[in-house]
C-alpha positions in Angstrom: -33.5 -10.6 21.1 -37.3 -11.2 21.1 -37.9 -7.6 21.0 -36.1 -7.6 17.8 -38.3 -10.2 15.8 -38.6 -9.8 12.2 -42.2 -10.5 11.2 -42.5 -13.1 8.6 -44.7 -10.8 6.3 -41.6 -8.6 6.0 -40.0 -11.3 3.6 -42.8 -10.8 1.1 -42.9 -7.0 1.3 -40.4 -6.7 -1.4 -42.5 -8.7 -3.8 -44.8 -5.7 -4.2 -42.1 -3.2 -5.8 -40.7 -6.3 -7.8 -44.2 -7.0 -9.2 -44.6 -3.5 -10.1 -41.7 -3.3 -11.7 -42.6 -6.4 -13.8 -45.7 -4.8 -14.9 -44.3 -1.6 -16.2 -41.8 -3.4 -18.0 -43.7 -5.8 -19.7 -46.8 -3.4 -20.0 -44.6 -1.1 -22.3 -44.7 1.5 -19.6 -41.1 2.0 -19.1 -40.4 4.9 -21.0 -43.5 7.0 -20.4 -43.2 6.1 -16.6 -39.6 7.4 -16.6 -40.3 10.5 -18.8 -43.2 11.4 -16.7 -41.2 11.2 -13.3 -38.1 13.0 -14.9 -40.2 16.0 -16.1 -42.0 16.3 -12.9 -39.0 16.1 -10.6 -37.2 18.7 -12.6 -39.5 21.3 -11.2 -37.2 21.0 -8.1 -33.6 22.3 -7.6 -30.8 20.2 -8.9 -29.1 20.3 -5.5 -31.9 18.6 -4.0 -31.9 15.7 -6.2 -28.1 15.7 -6.2 -28.1 15.4 -2.4 -30.9 12.8 -2.3 -28.6 10.6 -4.4 -25.7 10.9 -1.9 -27.9 9.3 0.8 -27.9 6.2 -1.7 -23.9 6.4 -1.5 -22.4 3.6 0.6 -19.7 6.0 1.8 -22.2 8.9 2.3 -24.5 6.7 4.1 -21.9 5.2 6.3 -20.6 8.5 7.2 -24.0 9.9 8.3 -24.5 6.6 10.2 -21.2 6.7 11.9 -22.3 8.2 15.1 -23.9 5.0 15.9 -20.7 3.8 16.6 -21.2 5.3 20.2 -25.0 5.3 20.4 -26.1 2.0 19.0 -23.4 -0.2 17.7 -25.9 -3.2 17.0 -27.9 -0.8 14.8 -24.8 0.3 12.9 -23.4 -3.1 12.6 -26.9 -4.0 11.1 -26.3 -1.2 8.5 -23.0 -2.3 7.9 -23.8 -5.8 6.9 -26.6 -4.8 4.9 -24.4 -2.5 3.0 -22.1 -5.0 2.2 -24.7 -7.6 0.9 -25.9 -4.6 -1.1 -22.5 -4.1 -2.5 -22.3 -7.5 -3.6 -26.0 -8.0 -4.8 -26.1 -4.6 -6.9 -23.3 -5.6 -9.5 -24.2 -9.4 -9.4 -27.7 -8.2 -10.8 -26.6 -5.5 -13.0 -24.2 -8.1 -15.0 -27.0 -10.6 -14.8 -29.7 -8.5 -16.4 -27.4 -6.0 -18.3 -30.0 -3.6 -19.3 -29.4 -0.4 -21.0 -30.3 2.7 -19.1 -32.3 5.7 -20.4 -29.2 7.7 -21.9 -28.5 4.3 -23.7 -32.0 4.1 -25.3 -33.5 7.6 -25.6 -32.4 10.3 -27.6 -30.0 13.1 -26.4 -32.3 16.2 -25.1 -35.4 14.2 -24.8 -35.1 13.9 -20.9 -33.2 15.8 -18.5 -30.0 14.5 -17.0 -27.6 15.5 -14.5 -23.9 14.6 -14.9 -22.2 12.3 -17.5 -24.6 9.9 -19.2 -24.6 6.5 -18.0 -25.5 3.9 -20.7 -25.3 0.2 -19.6 -26.3 -1.9 -16.4 -29.6 -0.6 -15.4 -31.1 -2.8 -13.2 -31.4 -2.6 -10.3 -30.6 1.1 -9.1 -27.6 0.5 -6.8 -28.4 3.5 -4.8 -32.0 2.6 -4.3 -30.8 -0.8 -3.3 -28.2 0.6 -1.0 -30.7 3.3 0.8 -33.3 0.4 1.2 -30.8 -2.0 2.7 -29.7 0.6 5.0 -33.3 1.6 6.1 -34.4 -2.1 6.6 -31.4 -3.0 8.6 -31.8 0.0 11.1 -35.5 -0.5 11.4 -35.3 -4.2 12.0 -32.3 -4.0 14.3 -34.3 -1.7 16.7 -36.6 -2.8 19.5 -40.2 -2.8 18.2 -41.0 0.0 20.5 -38.5 2.3 19.1 -39.5 1.6 15.3 -42.0 3.8 14.5 -40.1 6.9 14.3 -37.8 4.7 12.2 -40.3 4.5 9.4 -39.2 8.0 8.2 -36.0 5.9 6.8 -38.1 4.3 4.2 -39.6 7.7 3.0 -36.2 9.0 2.6 -35.0 5.9 1.0 -37.9 6.2 -1.6 -36.8 9.9 -2.4 -33.4 8.4 -3.0 -34.8 6.1 -5.5 -37.0 9.0 -7.2 -33.7 11.0 -7.3 -32.2 8.2 -9.7 -34.9 8.9 -12.2 -34.9 12.7 -11.7 -31.0 13.1 -12.7 -32.0 10.8 -15.4 -29.8 7.8 -14.5 -32.5 5.1 -14.0 -36.2 3.7 -14.9 -38.6 3.3 -12.5 -38.4 -0.5 -12.9 -34.6 0.0 -11.9 -35.8 1.9 -8.7 -38.5 -0.6 -7.9 -35.9 -3.5 -8.3 -33.5 -1.7 -5.9 -36.3 -1.2 -3.4 -37.3 -4.8 -3.5 -33.8 -6.4 -3.3 -32.6 -3.7 -1.0 -35.2 -4.6 1.4 -34.1 -8.3 1.3 -30.5 -7.3 2.1 -31.8 -5.2 4.9 -33.6 -7.9 6.7 -30.6 -10.2 6.5 -28.2 -7.4 7.6 -30.8 -7.3 10.6 -31.0 -10.9 11.2 -27.2 -11.3 11.5 -26.5 -8.3 13.6 -29.3 -9.3 15.8 -27.7 -12.5 16.6 -24.4 -11.2 17.8 -23.7 -12.0 21.4 -23.4 -8.5 23.3 -19.9 -9.1 24.6 -18.7 -8.4 20.8 -20.3 -5.1 20.6 -18.3 -3.6 23.5 -16.9 -0.3 23.0 -13.3 -1.7 23.3 -13.8 -4.7 21.3 -12.2 -5.6 18.1 -15.2 -5.3 16.1 -15.9 -1.6 16.9 -12.3 -0.7 16.4 -12.4 -2.2 13.1 -15.5 -0.2 12.3 -13.3 3.3 13.9 -10.7 2.2 11.0 -13.4 2.0 8.6 -14.1 5.6 9.6 -10.7 6.7 8.7 -11.3 5.1 5.3 -14.2 6.9 4.7 -12.9 10.0 5.5 -9.9 9.4 2.8 -12.8 8.5 0.3 -14.5 11.9 1.0 -11.4 13.6 0.4 -10.3 11.9 -2.9 -13.6 11.3 -4.4 -16.4 13.3 -5.8 -19.5 11.4 -4.7 -21.7 11.2 -7.7 -22.2 15.0 -8.1 -20.3 18.5 -7.5 -23.3 19.3 -5.9 -22.5 17.1 -3.1 -19.2 18.5 -2.0 -20.8 20.4 0.9 -22.3 17.0 2.2 -18.7 15.6 1.7 -17.1 18.0 3.9 -20.3 17.8 6.6 -19.6 14.0 6.4 -15.7 14.3 7.1 -16.4 16.6 10.2 -19.0 14.0 11.3 -16.4 11.3 10.9 -14.0 13.3 12.8 -16.1 14.2 15.7 -17.3 10.7 16.2 -13.8 9.2 15.6 -12.5 11.9 18.5 -15.2 10.8 20.8 -14.8 7.0 20.2 -11.0 7.6 20.8 -11.9 9.5 24.1 -14.2 6.4 25.3 -11.6 4.3 24.6 -9.0 6.0 27.2 -12.0 6.6 29.8 -14.2 3.4 29.9 -12.8 0.6 31.5 -12.9 -2.9 29.9 -15.5 -4.4 31.9 -18.1 -1.7 30.6 -19.8 -1.7 27.3 -21.5 1.4 25.5 
């Protein structure tokens, strides 16, 4: 596991976005920073921001990452653990701070909003928290020599956060808070996943079979829910295709690979 060591400084990185969030909040820049981002991002299509928001949805992210069950089960496991931690952390923090969202403070029509108004439990942004948790977990569960291309995940996670202000759902401080706490969740996810013995990640092991069942649950969720916005329906259908194809290959691997072989 020495190739997957997480540097000590990584644990302090979240302090940067959290510190900036505090500076914006107590510096009375909350409204102005939000309105600036909201107006600027409105120059781009609604579909773009809706699709980016989809990447911060737990079910959506799981579906897109699902092929890793065949390609890199440890990496997927890190993402699942980080996603679970973010699903626990987000509501706890939202209920503790219980801050109003832009639609709960600003006048109707004073900013651009996509979808129904969300009024309460602003901090942190759950979508941003999830996106950064998954990005961090995937990054640190890879060998060091493979991490450079994975930096793109953090750029995507940042765009997910930006989309939350673009659609009028969150302040910039919520996004920054989500990034900070998300990175911590992701580091923990990678730490736990990197310590799992290889024999527990075999293709015919119970853990991956449980993950495969989770893929079936994800298909059901994509069929019965609208993930944030109707603009995301094409992505939901694409996600279902990814899940079905991956499940078919997983079942084939179950039938063709002997118990002594791993991925």
